[in-house]
C-alpha positions in Angstrom: 88.4 97.9 167.9 90.0 95.3 165.7 87.8 93.5 163.2 89.0 90.2 161.8 87.3 89.5 158.5 87.4 86.0 157.0 88.4 86.1 153.3 89.6 83.9 150.5 93.0 83.7 148.9 93.9 86.4 146.3 95.6 84.1 143.8 96.8 86.9 141.4 99.9 87.9 139.6 103.2 88.3 141.4 103.9 92.0 142.3 106.9 93.3 140.4 109.2 96.3 141.0 106.1 98.5 140.3 104.0 96.5 142.8 100.6 95.3 141.7 98.7 97.2 139.0 95.1 96.6 137.9 92.1 98.5 136.6 90.7 100.7 139.3 87.4 98.8 139.6 89.4 95.7 140.5 91.0 97.4 143.5 87.6 98.9 144.4 85.9 95.5 144.6 85.8 94.5 148.2 87.9 92.8 149.5 90.6 93.0 146.7 92.5 95.9 148.2 92.1 94.6 151.8 93.4 91.2 150.8 96.5 92.6 149.0 97.3 95.0 151.9 97.1 92.1 154.4 99.3 90.0 152.1 101.8 92.8 152.1 101.8 93.0 155.9 102.1 89.2 156.3 104.7 89.0 153.6 107.0 91.4 155.3 106.8 89.6 158.6 104.0 91.7 160.1 103.9 95.4 161.0 103.7 95.1 164.8 105.5 98.1 166.3 106.6 99.3 162.9 106.5 102.8 161.3 105.3 103.1 157.7 105.2 105.9 155.2 101.9 106.1 153.1 101.1 108.2 150.1 100.3 108.3 146.5 100.0 110.2 143.3 96.4 111.5 143.9 94.7 109.4 141.2 91.1 108.3 141.5 90.6 106.1 144.6 93.9 107.2 146.2 92.3 108.8 149.3 89.8 106.0 149.9 92.5 103.4 149.6 94.8 105.2 152.0 91.9 105.2 154.5 91.7 101.4 154.2 95.5 101.1 154.6 95.6 103.2 157.7 92.8 101.3 159.4 94.5 98.0 158.5 97.9 99.2 159.7 96.3 100.1 163.0 94.6 96.7 163.3 97.8 94.9 162.5 99.7 96.8 165.3 101.7 99.4 163.5 103.0 102.1 165.8 103.0 105.0 163.3 102.0 105.9 159.8 103.5 109.0 158.2 101.1 110.2 155.5 101.4 113.0 152.9 98.8 115.7 153.4 95.7 114.9 151.4 97.3 111.5 150.6 99.8 113.0 148.3 103.5 111.9 148.1 105.5 111.6 144.9 107.4 108.2 144.7 110.8 109.8 145.2 109.5 112.0 148.0 108.2 108.8 149.7 111.5 107.1 149.3 113.3 110.2 150.8 110.8 110.2 153.7 111.3 106.5 154.5 115.1 107.1 154.6 114.9 110.4 156.5 112.6 109.1 159.2 114.1 105.7 159.5 110.7 104.1 158.7 110.4 100.3 158.3 109.0 100.8 154.8 106.2 102.4 152.9 103.1 101.8 150.8 103.0 103.8 147.7 99.8 104.1 145.7 100.4 104.7 142.0 100.2 103.2 138.6 103.1 105.5 137.6 102.6 106.9 134.0 99.4 104.9 133.4 96.1 106.9 133.0 93.9 107.4 136.1 90.2 107.5 136.7 87.2 105.3 137.6 87.8 103.0 134.6 91.6 103.5 134.3 94.5 102.2 136.3 95.5 101.9 139.9 98.5 100.4 141.7 100.0 99.7 145.1 103.5 98.7 146.0 105.7 98.2 149.1 109.0 99.9 149.5 111.6 98.6 152.0 113.4 100.4 154.8 116.1 101.6 152.3 113.4 103.5 150.4 113.5 101.2 147.4 111.2 98.7 145.8 110.7 95.4 147.5 113.4 92.8 146.9 112.7 89.7 144.9 112.5 87.7 148.1 110.0 90.1 149.7 107.9 90.1 146.5 107.9 86.3 146.5 106.8 86.3 150.2 104.0 88.8 149.4 102.9 86.7 146.5 102.9 83.6 148.6 100.8 85.4 151.2 98.1 86.3 148.6 97.7 82.6 147.9 97.3 81.4 151.5 95.3 84.3 153.0 92.3 83.4 155.1 91.5 86.7 156.9 92.4 90.3 157.1 92.5 92.7 160.0 91.0 96.2 159.9 90.2 98.8 162.6 86.5 99.1 163.1 86.3 102.9 163.0 86.4 105.6 160.3 89.7 106.6 158.8 91.2 109.8 160.2 91.1 113.1 158.4 94.4 113.5 156.5 93.7 116.9 155.0 95.2 118.8 158.0 98.8 118.7 159.2 99.5 117.2 162.6 99.1 113.9 164.6 96.0 112.0 165.4 95.5 108.5 166.9 93.8 105.5 165.3 93.6 103.1 168.2 97.2 103.0 169.5 98.7 104.0 166.2 99.8 107.5 165.5 98.8 108.9 162.1 101.2 111.8 161.4 100.2 114.0 158.5 103.1 115.9 156.9 103.6 118.4 154.2 104.6 116.2 151.2 106.9 118.8 149.7 109.0 120.3 152.6 111.5 117.4 153.3 112.0 116.7 149.6 112.7 120.4 148.8 115.2 120.5 151.6 117.0 117.4 150.2 117.2 119.1 146.8 118.7 122.2 148.3 121.5 120.1 149.8 122.4 118.6 146.3 122.1 121.6 144.1 123.4 125.2 144.0 120.1 127.0 144.6 121.9 130.4 144.5 123.3 129.7 141.0 119.8 128.7 139.9 118.3 131.8 141.3 120.9 133.8 139.4 120.1 131.9 136.2 116.4 132.8 136.4 117.3 136.5 137.2 119.0 136.7 133.8 115.6 136.1 132.1 116.1 132.3 131.6 112.7 130.9 130.8 111.4 127.4 131.8 108.3 125.5 131.1 107.6 122.5 133.3 104.5 120.4 132.5 103.4 118.6 135.6 100.7 116.8 133.5 98.1 117.4 136.3 100.0 114.8 138.4 101.7 114.7 141.7 104.9 116.7 140.8 102.9 119.9 140.3 103.1 121.1 144.0 106.8 120.1 144.2 107.8 121.9 141.0 105.8 125.0 141.8 107.3 125.3 145.3 110.9 124.6 144.2 111.1 126.2 140.8 108.8 129.2 141.2 108.7 130.0 144.9 112.3 129.1 145.9 114.3 129.5 142.7 112.4 132.4 141.1 111.2 131.0 137.9 108.5 133.2 136.5 105.0 132.6 137.8 103.2 130.2 135.5 106.4 128.4 134.5 104.9 125.3 135.9 101.8 124.3 133.9 99.1 121.8 134.6 100.3 122.0 138.2 97.2 120.9 140.1 97.0 117.1 140.6 93.7 115.7 139.4 92.2 112.2 140.0 92.1 111.6 136.2 95.2 113.7 135.3 92.9 116.0 133.4 92.0 113.1 131.1 95.5 112.9 129.9 98.0 110.1 129.8 100.6 111.2 132.4 103.6 109.8 130.6 106.5 112.3 129.9 107.3 111.5 126.3 106.9 113.5 123.0 103.6 111.8 122.2 101.7 112.4 125.5 103.5 115.7 126.3 103.0 117.1 122.8 101.9 120.5 124.1 105.3 120.9 125.7 107.0 119.7 122.5 105.1 122.2 120.5 106.0 125.0 122.8 109.7 124.1 122.8 109.8 124.0 119.0 107.7 127.2 118.5 108.8 130.7 117.5 109.0 132.0 121.1 110.3 128.8 122.8 111.5 128.9 126.4 115.1 128.1 127.1 114.3 124.8 128.9 111.4 122.4 129.0 110.6 119.4 131.2 107.8 117.1 132.2 107.2 114.5 134.8 104.8 111.6 135.1 101.9 110.5 137.4 103.9 109.7 140.5 106.9 112.0 139.8 109.6 109.4 139.2 110.1 110.0 135.4 111.2 113.0 133.4 111.5 114.4 129.9 114.1 117.0 129.0 113.7 119.4 126.1 115.8 122.3 125.0 114.8 125.0 122.6 114.2 123.0 119.4 116.2 120.0 121.0 114.6 116.9 122.4 116.9 114.9 124.7 116.3 111.2 124.7 116.4 109.6 128.2 119.5 107.6 127.3 121.3 110.7 126.1 120.2 112.5 129.3 121.7 109.8 131.5 125.0 110.1 129.6 125.2 113.9 129.8 124.3 113.8 133.5 127.0 111.2 134.1 129.5 113.3 132.2 128.7 116.7 133.9 127.2 115.8 137.3 130.3 117.1 139.0 129.1 120.7 138.2 126.5 120.3 141.0 127.7 120.5 144.6 126.2 117.1 145.6 128.3 115.3 143.0 131.4 117.6 143.0 133.6 114.7 144.3 132.8 112.6 141.2 130.8 109.4 140.7 131.4 106.0 142.3 130.0 104.3 139.2 127.0 104.4 136.9 124.3 101.8 136.1 121.8 101.5 133.3 119.1 99.0 132.5 120.0 96.6 129.7 117.6 98.1 127.1 119.0 101.6 127.7 121.4 102.8 125.1 125.2 102.3 125.6 125.8 106.1 125.5 126.6 106.2 129.3 129.0 103.2 128.9 131.2 105.5 126.7 131.2 108.2 129.4 132.1 105.7 132.1 134.9 104.3 130.1 136.4 107.8 129.5 136.1 108.6 133.2 137.5 105.3 134.4 134.5 104.4 136.5 132.4 101.3 136.8 129.4 100.8 134.6 126.7 98.2 135.4 124.1 96.7 133.0 121.1 95.5 134.9 117.7 94.1 134.2 114.8 96.6 134.0 113.6 97.5 137.5 114.9 100.0 140.1 115.4 97.3 142.8 118.6 96.2 140.9 120.0 99.7 141.1 119.1 99.8 144.7 121.5 97.0 145.5 124.3 98.9 143.7 123.5 102.2 145.4 123.2 100.6 148.9 126.6 98.9 148.3 128.2 102.2 147.3 129.1 100.9 143.8 127.1 103.4 141.8 126.0 107.0 142.2 123.9 107.6 139.1 121.4 105.2 137.5 119.0 105.4 134.6 116.5 103.7 132.3 115.5 104.4 128.8 111.9 104.7 129.9 112.6 108.3 131.2 113.7 107.2 134.7 116.9 108.7 136.2 118.1 108.9 139.7 121.0 108.9 142.1 122.0 107.7 145.5 120.0 110.4 147.3 117.0 108.1 147.2 116.2 104.5 146.0 113.8 105.4 143.3 114.1 107.3 140.0 113.4 111.0 140.5 111.9 113.2 137.8 112.3 116.6 139.5 115.8 115.8 140.7 116.8 115.2 137.1 115.3 118.5 136.0 117.3 120.3 138.8 120.5 118.6 137.9 120.1 119.7 134.3 119.4 123.2 135.4 122.5 123.2 137.6 124.6 122.0 134.7 123.2 124.7 132.4 123.9 127.4 135.0 127.4 126.2 135.5 128.3 125.6 131.9 126.6 128.7 130.5 125.4 126.8 127.5 122.1 125.9 126.0 120.7 122.3 125.9 121.4 122.1 122.2 125.0 123.3 122.7 125.6 120.7 125.5 124.2 117.9 123.3 126.4 119.0 120.3 129.4 119.0 122.6 128.6 115.6 124.0 128.1 113.9 120.6 131.3 115.5 119.2 133.2 114.0 122.1 131.6 110.6 122.5 129.7 110.0 119.3 125.9 109.7 119.1 124.1 106.5 120.1 121.0 106.9 117.9 118.3 105.2 119.9 114.5 104.6 119.8 111.9 102.5 121.4 108.9 101.1 119.5 105.9 100.1 121.6 103.1 97.9 120.4 100.5 98.4 123.1 97.7 96.0 124.2 98.8 93.4 121.8 97.0 90.1 122.1 98.9 88.5 125.0 99.0 85.0 123.4 100.4 86.4 120.1 103.0 88.5 121.9 104.2 85.6 124.0 104.3 83.3 121.0 106.4 85.8 119.1 108.9 86.0 122.0 109.0 82.2 122.5 109.7 81.6 118.8 112.4 84.3 118.7 113.9 82.8 121.8 114.1 79.4 120.2 115.7 80.9 117.1 118.5 82.8 118.9 121.2 80.0 118.5 120.7 80.0 114.7 120.8 83.8 114.0 124.5 84.5 114.0 125.8 85.1 110.5 122.3 85.8 109.0 121.8 88.9 106.9 118.8 91.1 107.3 119.0 93.6 104.4 122.1 95.8 105.0 123.0 94.3 108.4 124.5 91.0 109.4 123.9 89.5 112.8 127.1 88.9 114.8 125.4 87.2 117.8 122.2 86.8 119.7 121.3 85.9 123.3 118.9 86.3 126.2 120.1 88.6 128.8 120.6 87.3 132.3 122.1 89.0 135.3 124.2 87.9 138.3 123.8 90.6 141.0 127.3 91.5 142.1 126.0 92.5 145.6 123.7 89.8 146.7 124.6 87.0 144.3 121.1 86.5 143.0 120.5 85.5 139.4 117.8 86.9 137.1 117.1 85.3 133.8 114.8 85.9 130.8 115.4 89.6 130.9 115.2 90.4 127.2 116.3 89.0 123.8 119.3 90.8 122.3 120.5 90.9 118.7 123.9 92.3 118.0 125.0 93.3 114.5 128.5 93.3 113.0 128.5 97.1 112.6 127.8 97.6 116.3 124.0 98.1 116.0 121.7 96.4 118.5 118.1 95.2 118.8 116.3 94.2 122.0 112.9 92.6 122.3 110.9 92.6 125.6 107.4 92.2 126.9 106.5 94.9 129.4 104.8 94.4 132.7 103.6 98.0 133.2 100.3 97.8 131.5 97.0 96.4 132.8 95.5 95.0 129.6 96.9 92.7 127.0 100.7 92.8 126.5 103.1 95.5 125.4 105.8 94.5 123.0 108.8 96.8 123.2 111.5 96.9 120.5 114.6 98.8 121.3 116.8 100.0 118.4 120.4 101.4 118.7 123.2 102.4 116.4 126.4 104.3 117.2 127.4 107.1 114.8 130.8 108.8 115.1 130.9 110.6 111.7 130.8 114.3 112.5 128.6 114.9 109.4 126.0 112.4 110.6 125.4 113.5 114.2 122.2 115.5 113.5 120.0 113.1 111.6 116.4 112.2 112.5 116.7 109.1 114.8 114.2 107.1 112.7 116.2 107.9 109.6 119.5 106.9 111.3 117.9 103.7 112.5 116.1 102.7 109.3 118.2 99.7 108.6 117.8 98.5 112.2 114.0 99.0 112.0 114.0 96.9 108.8 116.0 94.2 110.5 113.6 94.0 113.5 110.7 93.3 111.2 112.7 90.7 109.2 113.8 88.9 112.3 110.6 88.9 114.4 107.8 89.2 111.8 106.0 91.7 114.1 103.3 92.8 111.5 102.3 89.2 110.6 102.4 88.0 114.3 100.6 90.9 115.9 98.5 92.4 113.1 100.2 95.8 113.8 101.7 97.6 110.8 103.4 100.1 113.0 104.1 100.9 116.6 101.5 102.7 118.8 104.2 104.8 120.4 107.7 105.8 119.2 110.1 107.4 121.6 
């Protein structure tokens, strides 16, 4: 029976590419989740007769929230909900399932790389029928619905058991519980040379994959160990936990320090990797060799043709504006298009849907291709492994070859987390106002050539996005970018991106912070970060 519950408008923040993220207690406070789910349904024009994919990363409140979503989908007339067993679906697997089953969209429960637990973070987003994040227009419609909501609809019966595979009914709606790994693993087998990867592991090639007690664990164990023959135990921290084992499930050298220690130890494996909370990000490490996300994108763009799924070459590549320009140099050498977009996978989705790009990437450890409409952590790991198997070289050798050919774009991101929001916004506002006056100014050893605020005209749908980051270009080719991030749930995160190209063969193996020292000095001189935020140094350097 349908229960119609009067409610008040949820006048909250507009959901972004990552949906809506809040502290878990906020989502647990009745009727916050119910209001947002109803606003999603209303914002997409209703779900009467529609099929939806539902799943999440297994963080605290995941299963309870899915029960609410299923009951509301039934009350709103959905015909079918396809749910990952136990409520688990990695974000790329959900995108794949939406596309594979021709669903009308999906609800993905995750706060990505943010911590999980009763007092940590929770999130929910809607992905469209192409498998990608909601478009700007759909996000606007969902936000408008949150402000005008007067009631929500929910099925007045317990949520079905989603621990067992099979189909059950909730009212007239079919709830189909599927294995979360099977379809995704089959998709990977179509892209990569699994026989070559099995042969690689038979040679004694050793791998360590840190799943960080997040959703990728079952996927990595099934594909890497069971199907490809990596030694048992190669996948560590493989069991998803509601609080990610008390860890921060962000695949970078700070939070995945155990992996970094192992890869720089005396008995290091040949290859190391990690993925995040919902499985869409990745970190790549060779024996004694960390690969930055920007360099990883460039190498994959250069050598993707070694994998069967990309043997015909790439239609084009795309990167987010803050990502280093390393992939631009590859695209220029190959004579393919290279697009610079705002941060957010929905911008890549337009290019992928239009057949203009094959590979896309962000400096924040997200890489993907046209097989889904999300970034995909395990896919990136498998592509790296396929390249290593085909090239017969180590990660360090591949990186040395790449830098020798293209030069090295030294790159780093400095994060100042949970900065006072007013102070952070004031810093950006003042820097924005100063942009027209910066050209020609010297900041120590560097002289500013030009400065602007990045805007983007989408070549596919003609939409315009402004205020996407403040850019400072120096006469020697170095670059600075300042942005406020929207991925946190408290305060503001100020991100400073630093880049400098080096082509001198004798200077291709410096420590990145050493190579970027003059750019780091310039960032402080231009923005006055310490004085404005009270932070003498970044919280996280990647």
